[in-house]
C-alpha positions as CSV (number, residue, x, y, z in Angstrom):
1,X,5.3,-43.1,-5.7
2,X,8.4,-45.2,-5.4
3,X,9.0,-43.9,-1.9
4,X,11.8,-45.0,0.5
5,X,10.2,-46.6,3.6
6,X,12.0,-47.6,6.7
7,X,10.4,-50.4,8.8
8,X,11.4,-51.1,12.5
9,X,10.4,-54.3,14.2
10,X,12.2,-56.6,16.6
11,X,10.3,-59.6,15.2
12,X,12.5,-60.6,12.3
13,X,9.8,-62.7,10.7
14,X,7.2,-60.0,10.8
15,X,9.8,-57.5,9.6
16,X,10.6,-59.5,6.5
17,X,7.0,-60.1,5.7
18,X,6.2,-56.4,6.1
19,X,9.1,-55.4,3.9
20,X,8.0,-57.8,1.2
21,X,4.4,-56.3,1.3
22,X,5.7,-52.7,1.0
23,X,7.9,-53.7,-2.0
24,X,4.9,-55.3,-3.6
25,X,3.1,-52.0,-3.1
26,X,5.7,-50.3,-5.3
27,X,8.0,-48.7,-2.7
28,X,11.7,-49.1,-1.9
29,X,12.0,-50.5,1.7
30,X,14.7,-51.0,4.3
31,X,14.2,-53.0,7.5
32,X,15.7,-52.6,11.0
33,X,15.4,-54.8,14.1
34,X,15.9,-51.8,16.5
35,X,15.3,-48.1,16.5
36,X,18.9,-47.4,17.1
37,X,19.7,-49.2,13.8
38,X,17.2,-47.0,11.9
39,X,18.6,-43.8,13.5
40,X,22.2,-44.7,12.5
41,X,21.4,-44.9,8.8
42,X,22.2,-41.6,7.0
43,X,19.5,-41.9,4.3
44,X,16.3,-40.0,5.1
45,X,13.3,-42.1,4.3
46,X,10.0,-40.7,3.0
47,X,8.0,-42.5,5.8
48,X,8.8,-44.8,8.8
49,X,6.7,-47.7,10.1
50,X,7.6,-48.9,13.5
51,X,6.3,-51.3,16.1
52,X,5.4,-49.7,19.5
53,X,6.6,-52.4,21.8
54,X,10.3,-53.2,21.3
55,X,13.1,-54.0,23.8
56,X,15.6,-51.2,24.4
57,X,14.3,-48.2,22.3
58,X,10.5,-48.6,22.0
59,X,8.3,-46.8,19.5
60,X,7.8,-43.7,21.8
61,X,11.6,-43.3,22.3
62,X,12.2,-43.6,18.5
63,X,9.5,-41.1,17.8
64,X,11.0,-38.6,20.3
65,X,14.5,-39.1,18.8
66,X,13.2,-38.4,15.3
67,X,11.3,-35.3,16.3
68,X,14.4,-34.0,18.1
69,X,16.2,-34.3,14.8
70,X,13.7,-32.0,13.2
71,X,12.3,-32.4,9.7
72,X,8.9,-33.8,8.6
73,X,9.3,-37.6,8.6
74,X,5.8,-39.2,8.9
75,X,5.6,-42.1,11.3
76,X,3.0,-45.0,11.3
77,X,2.9,-46.9,14.5
78,X,2.0,-50.7,14.8
79,X,0.2,-51.6,18.0
80,X,-1.1,-54.7,19.7
81,X,-4.8,-55.1,20.6
82,X,-4.3,-53.6,24.1
83,X,-2.1,-50.8,23.1
84,X,-4.7,-48.5,21.5
85,X,-4.5,-45.9,24.3
86,X,-0.8,-45.8,23.8
87,X,-1.2,-45.4,20.1
88,X,-3.5,-42.4,20.7
89,X,-0.6,-40.9,22.8
90,X,1.7,-41.5,19.9
91,X,-0.7,-39.6,17.6
92,X,-0.6,-36.7,20.0
93,X,3.3,-36.9,20.0
94,X,3.3,-36.4,16.3
95,X,2.8,-39.8,14.7
96,X,0.9,-39.7,11.4
97,X,-1.3,-42.8,12.0
98,X,-1.5,-46.2,13.8
99,X,-2.5,-49.7,12.8
100,X,-3.8,-52.3,15.2
101,X,-2.4,-55.8,14.8
102,X,-3.4,-58.0,13.1
103,X,-3.9,-55.5,10.2
104,X,-5.2,-56.0,6.8
105,X,-2.4,-55.9,4.2
106,X,-4.4,-53.7,1.7
107,X,-5.4,-51.3,4.4
108,X,-1.8,-50.9,5.5
109,X,-0.7,-50.0,1.9
110,X,-3.7,-47.5,1.7
111,X,-2.6,-45.8,5.0
112,X,1.0,-45.7,3.8
113,X,0.0,-44.1,0.4
114,X,-2.2,-41.6,2.1
115,X,0.6,-40.7,4.5
116,X,3.0,-40.2,1.6
117,X,0.5,-38.0,-0.1
118,X,0.0,-35.9,2.9
119,X,3.7,-35.4,3.1
120,X,4.0,-34.4,-0.5
121,X,1.2,-31.9,0.1
122,X,3.0,-30.4,3.0
123,X,6.2,-30.1,1.0
124,X,4.3,-28.5,-1.9
125,X,2.8,-26.0,0.5
126,X,6.3,-25.1,1.8
127,X,7.4,-24.7,-1.9
128,X,4.5,-22.4,-2.6
129,X,5.4,-20.3,0.5
130,X,9.0,-20.1,-0.6
131,X,7.8,-19.0,-4.0
132,X,5.6,-16.3,-2.6
133,X,8.5,-14.9,-0.7
134,X,10.5,-14.8,-3.9
135,X,7.5,-13.0,-5.6
136,X,7.3,-10.4,-2.8
137,X,11.0,-9.6,-3.4
138,X,10.2,-8.3,-6.9
139,X,11.0,-11.4,-9.0
140,X,8.6,-12.8,-11.6
141,X,6.9,-15.7,-9.8
142,X,6.9,-19.3,-11.0
143,X,8.8,-22.4,-12.0
144,X,7.0,-23.5,-15.2
145,X,8.9,-23.6,-18.4
146,X,7.1,-20.6,-19.7
147,X,7.8,-18.5,-16.7
148,X,11.5,-19.5,-16.5
149,X,11.8,-18.5,-20.2
150,X,10.1,-15.1,-19.6
151,X,12.3,-14.5,-16.6
152,X,15.4,-15.3,-18.6
153,X,14.2,-13.0,-21.4
154,X,13.6,-10.1,-19.1
155,X,17.0,-10.5,-17.4
156,X,18.7,-10.6,-20.8
157,X,17.0,-7.4,-22.1
158,X,16.9,-5.4,-18.9
159,X,20.6,-4.7,-18.9
160,X,20.6,-3.7,-22.7
161,X,18.7,-0.4,-22.3
162,X,16.8,-1.0,-25.5
163,X,13.1,-0.1,-26.1
164,X,10.9,-3.1,-25.8
165,X,7.4,-4.2,-26.9
166,X,5.6,-6.5,-24.5
167,X,2.5,-8.3,-25.9
168,X,0.1,-10.7,-24.3
169,X,-3.6,-11.3,-23.5
170,X,-5.3,-9.1,-21.0
171,X,-4.3,-9.7,-17.4
172,X,-1.1,-11.6,-18.2
173,X,1.3,-9.4,-16.3
174,X,2.6,-7.1,-19.0
175,X,3.0,-4.2,-16.5
176,X,4.9,-6.5,-14.1
177,X,7.3,-7.3,-17.0
178,X,7.7,-3.5,-17.7
179,X,8.5,-2.9,-14.0
180,X,11.0,-5.8,-14.0
181,X,12.7,-4.3,-17.1
182,X,13.0,-1.0,-15.2
183,X,14.1,-2.4,-11.9
184,X,16.6,-4.7,-13.3
185,X,18.1,-2.2,-15.8
186,X,20.6,0.7,-15.6
187,X,17.8,3.2,-15.4
188,X,16.3,1.7,-12.1
189,X,17.4,4.8,-10.0
190,X,15.3,7.0,-12.5
191,X,11.6,7.7,-12.6
192,X,9.1,5.0,-13.8
193,X,6.3,6.8,-15.7
194,X,3.3,4.8,-17.0
195,X,0.7,6.2,-19.4
196,X,-2.7,4.7,-20.1
197,X,-2.9,5.3,-23.9
198,X,-6.5,4.3,-24.1
199,X,-7.5,7.1,-21.7
200,X,-5.6,9.9,-23.3
201,X,-7.9,12.5,-24.8
202,X,-6.8,13.4,-28.3
203,X,-7.4,17.1,-27.7
204,X,-5.0,17.0,-24.7
205,X,-2.4,14.6,-26.1
206,X,0.3,17.2,-26.9
207,X,-0.2,19.0,-23.6
208,X,-0.1,15.8,-21.5
209,X,2.8,14.1,-23.4
210,X,5.0,17.1,-24.3
211,X,4.0,19.6,-21.6
212,X,3.4,23.3,-22.1
213,X,5.1,26.6,-21.2
214,X,3.6,29.2,-18.9
215,X,1.1,31.2,-20.8
216,X,0.8,28.7,-23.7
217,X,-3.0,29.2,-23.3
218,X,-4.9,31.5,-21.1
219,X,-4.1,30.6,-17.4
220,X,-1.6,28.0,-18.3
221,X,1.2,27.4,-15.8
222,X,4.6,25.8,-16.7
223,X,4.1,22.0,-16.9
224,X,6.5,19.3,-18.0
225,X,4.9,16.5,-20.1
226,X,5.0,12.8,-19.4
227,X,8.0,12.2,-21.7
228,X,9.9,14.8,-19.9
229,X,8.9,13.4,-16.6
230,X,10.4,10.1,-17.6
231,X,13.8,11.6,-18.4
232,X,16.5,9.4,-17.0
233,X,14.1,6.5,-16.4
234,X,11.5,4.4,-18.1
235,X,8.4,5.5,-20.0
236,X,5.7,2.8,-20.2
237,X,3.1,3.2,-23.0
238,X,0.3,1.0,-21.6
239,X,-2.1,-0.2,-24.3
240,X,-0.2,1.5,-27.1
241,X,-2.4,-0.1,-29.7
242,X,-5.2,2.2,-28.7
243,X,-3.5,5.3,-29.9
244,X,-5.1,6.9,-33.0
245,X,-2.8,7.1,-36.1
246,X,-2.6,10.9,-35.9
247,X,-1.2,10.7,-32.3
248,X,1.1,7.9,-33.3
249,X,2.8,10.3,-35.8
250,X,3.3,12.9,-33.1
251,X,4.7,10.4,-30.7
252,X,7.0,8.8,-33.3
253,X,8.9,12.1,-33.9
254,X,9.6,12.7,-30.2
255,X,10.8,9.1,-29.7
256,X,12.8,9.1,-32.9
257,X,14.6,12.3,-32.1
258,X,14.7,11.8,-28.3
259,X,13.7,15.4,-27.9
260,X,10.5,17.1,-26.9
261,X,9.2,20.7,-27.4
262,X,6.7,22.0,-25.0
263,X,3.6,23.8,-26.3
264,X,4.2,27.5,-26.4
265,X,8.0,27.1,-26.4
266,X,10.7,27.2,-29.1
267,X,13.3,25.0,-27.7
268,X,14.0,21.3,-27.8
269,X,14.5,19.5,-24.5
270,X,16.6,16.2,-24.7
271,X,15.1,13.0,-23.6
272,X,17.2,10.1,-22.2
273,X,14.7,7.3,-21.4
274,X,13.8,3.8,-22.2
275,X,10.4,3.2,-23.7
276,X,8.4,-0.1,-22.9
277,X,5.2,-0.3,-24.9
278,X,2.6,-2.9,-23.9
279,X,-0.2,-4.2,-26.1
280,X,-2.9,-6.9,-25.9
281,X,-3.0,-6.8,-29.7
282,X,-0.4,-8.1,-32.2
283,X,1.2,-4.9,-33.2
284,X,3.1,-6.5,-36.1
285,X,-0.2,-7.8,-37.5
286,X,-1.7,-4.3,-37.0
287,X,1.1,-2.7,-39.2
288,X,0.0,-5.0,-42.1
289,X,-3.7,-3.7,-42.0
290,X,-2.6,-0.1,-41.5
291,X,-4.1,0.3,-38.0
292,X,-0.7,0.9,-36.5
293,X,2.2,2.8,-38.1
294,X,5.0,0.4,-39.1
295,X,7.6,3.0,-38.5
296,X,6.5,3.5,-34.9
297,X,6.3,-0.2,-34.3
298,X,10.0,-0.7,-35.4
299,X,11.0,2.3,-33.3
300,X,9.4,0.8,-30.3
301,X,10.3,-2.9,-31.0
302,X,14.1,-2.8,-30.3
303,X,13.1,-6.2,-28.7
304,X,9.9,-8.0,-28.1
305,X,8.6,-10.1,-25.1
306,X,5.4,-12.1,-25.2
307,X,3.7,-12.8,-21.8
308,X,2.2,-16.3,-21.5
309,X,-1.4,-16.9,-20.7
310,X,-2.3,-18.2,-17.3
311,X,-3.6,-21.5,-18.6
312,X,-0.1,-22.3,-20.0
313,X,1.6,-22.1,-16.5
314,X,0.5,-25.4,-14.9
315,X,1.3,-25.6,-11.2
316,X,2.4,-22.0,-11.2
317,X,-1.3,-21.1,-11.1
318,X,-1.5,-22.4,-7.5
319,X,1.6,-20.4,-6.6
320,X,0.1,-17.2,-7.9
321,X,-3.3,-18.0,-6.3
322,X,-1.6,-18.6,-2.9
323,X,0.3,-15.3,-3.3
324,X,-2.8,-13.2,-3.9
325,X,-4.8,-15.0,-1.2
326,X,-2.0,-14.3,1.2
327,X,-1.9,-10.6,0.5
328,X,-5.7,-10.3,0.7
329,X,-5.7,-12.2,4.0
330,X,-3.0,-9.9,5.4
331,X,-4.8,-6.8,4.1
332,X,-8.1,-7.7,5.8
333,X,-6.5,-9.1,9.0
334,X,-7.8,-12.7,8.4
335,X,-5.9,-15.9,8.7
336,X,-4.9,-17.5,5.5
337,X,-7.3,-20.6,4.9
338,X,-5.7,-23.9,3.9
339,X,-5.9,-24.6,0.2
340,X,-8.0,-27.8,-0.2
341,X,-6.7,-30.4,-2.5
342,X,-10.0,-30.4,-4.5
343,X,-9.6,-26.6,-5.0
344,X,-6.1,-27.0,-6.2
345,X,-7.2,-29.3,-9.0
346,X,-10.1,-27.1,-9.9
347,X,-7.7,-24.1,-10.2
348,X,-5.6,-26.1,-12.7
349,X,-8.6,-27.2,-14.8
350,X,-10.2,-23.8,-15.2
351,X,-9.3,-22.0,-18.5
352,X,-9.0,-18.4,-16.9
353,X,-9.9,-16.2,-19.8
354,X,-9.2,-13.2,-17.6
355,X,-5.7,-14.6,-16.7
356,X,-4.0,-13.3,-13.6
357,X,-6.5,-10.6,-13.1
358,X,-9.3,-13.1,-12.8
359,X,-7.2,-15.4,-10.7
360,X,-6.5,-12.5,-8.3
361,X,-10.2,-11.9,-7.8
362,X,-10.8,-15.6,-7.1
363,X,-7.9,-15.6,-4.6
364,X,-9.3,-12.6,-2.7
365,X,-12.7,-14.2,-2.5
366,X,-11.1,-17.4,-1.2
367,X,-9.1,-15.4,1.5
368,X,-12.4,-13.7,2.6
369,X,-14.2,-17.0,3.0
370,X,-16.6,-16.4,0.1
371,X,-17.8,-19.2,-2.1
372,X,-16.0,-20.3,-5.3
373,X,-18.8,-22.1,-7.2
374,X,-16.4,-23.0,-10.0
375,X,-14.0,-24.7,-7.6
376,X,-16.3,-26.6,-5.4
377,X,-18.2,-30.0,-5.9
378,X,-21.7,-29.6,-7.2
379,X,-24.3,-29.3,-4.5
380,X,-26.4,-32.2,-3.6
381,X,-30.1,-32.3,-4.6
382,X,-32.3,-30.6,-2.0
383,X,-33.3,-33.1,0.7
384,X,-37.0,-33.6,1.1
385,X,-37.1,-35.3,4.7
386,X,-35.5,-34.3,7.9
387,X,-33.4,-37.5,7.9
388,X,-32.1,-36.7,4.5
389,X,-31.1,-33.2,5.5
390,X,-29.4,-34.5,8.7
391,X,-27.4,-37.0,6.6
392,X,-26.3,-34.3,4.2
393,X,-25.2,-32.2,7.0
394,X,-23.3,-35.1,8.7
395,X,-21.5,-36.0,5.4
396,X,-20.4,-32.3,4.9
397,X,-19.1,-32.1,8.4
398,X,-17.2,-35.5,8.1
399,X,-15.6,-34.4,4.8
400,X,-14.6,-31.0,6.2
401,X,-13.1,-32.6,9.3
402,X,-11.2,-35.2,7.2
403,X,-9.9,-32.4,5.1
404,X,-8.6,-30.5,8.2
405,X,-7.0,-33.8,9.6
406,X,-5.4,-34.6,6.1
407,X,-7.3,-37.8,5.9
408,X,-6.3,-39.2,9.2
409,X,-9.4,-41.0,10.5
410,X,-8.1,-41.4,14.1
411,X,-7.7,-37.6,14.4
412,X,-10.9,-36.9,12.6
413,X,-12.8,-39.4,15.0
414,X,-11.4,-37.5,18.0
415,X,-12.4,-34.1,16.6
416,X,-15.9,-35.3,15.8
417,X,-16.3,-36.9,19.3
418,X,-17.1,-40.4,18.0
419,X,-15.3,-43.8,18.0
420,X,-13.1,-44.5,15.0
421,X,-15.3,-47.5,14.0
422,X,-18.4,-45.4,14.0
423,X,-16.6,-42.8,11.7
424,X,-15.5,-45.6,9.4
425,X,-19.2,-46.9,9.2
426,X,-20.5,-43.4,8.4
427,X,-17.8,-42.9,5.7
428,X,-18.8,-46.2,4.0
429,X,-22.5,-45.2,4.3
430,X,-21.9,-41.8,2.6
431,X,-19.2,-43.0,0.1
432,X,-16.5,-40.9,1.6
433,X,-12.9,-41.9,0.8
434,X,-9.6,-40.5,2.1
């Protein structure tokens, strides 16, 4: 991790040895013989290791001073044999962990690395929450290279007021891009009209798209069409690849002339609108086999945007998952569960053929406390004896408690109501590692 670690100990010999050990563990280290010296240094470390008993400012006073400063600096306390009750008090005050002297060097490095990982997890969670707030403000969420490029492309095209074709796999957020183009463009004050092209009955196409005058057919009232309703704003042709060729020709004329004639009328009504067409198919390729009109494609494709698949977004997958889980938890009045580290890894490994739509369903199930079989470790084989079933239950409870306590065995032991040594023995027996 190459973290910066501050060490405080009034015993100069022990301080030097401890600094050498931490450097050998791959970290940068700075030693201090008093808490006041450590507080006077402007550099913020990634973790601090301090002795409990020191003249002047002891470990408790140093811990209180650090907490008064704010921030999230993890502190590991070093205690003598008779100071364990004091160490428990330090844990309750906010210390991350404590080590009883004499300690094993390898164990100290393990505790330090675990502490640094826990802090990194908390910082990542804060980043996810910040990203969710950005998402809720209407921006396209994510920090991956693909999302940054998409966001830049949308921003560049939104102000140009050109027609745009948005292509991408099912569930990749094409409608989100269409809305962003509208909201960030000069037509944002105008209407946003979306049409599901796959659901348009061919017999009603002209009536729905172009509208009709009163009396155009028996009992017909006056009705503007979808194109006219989008005047001054944005018309979204969702799934435009599904339009039959005969309907494509009728749509082309209206878009090319930017005029529409209602059924039963003999006057042209002007259209001032932007058209965003979305497609899960490659429209350019469809023009080559004749399944999509080339002239309509080039009329629509003033510019093109490709939405990336979810599997290409890396860590943004957890950002989006957290966003949907948070929305679902709020919608159903439930607290948002913590996102286990194992689940985060499983989210990144999954191929997500349904893209964001599939991810949203998984996030909602997670927020509701339902199982996610794809994300959880495989279940153990059925136990045959009562002792085996008790052992499986005990191992599950220990793992769950360690997860809640971020790997801190002292806190886990307190929560489980057992001595720390007993917990360590059970962890060894069940092969549980923090």
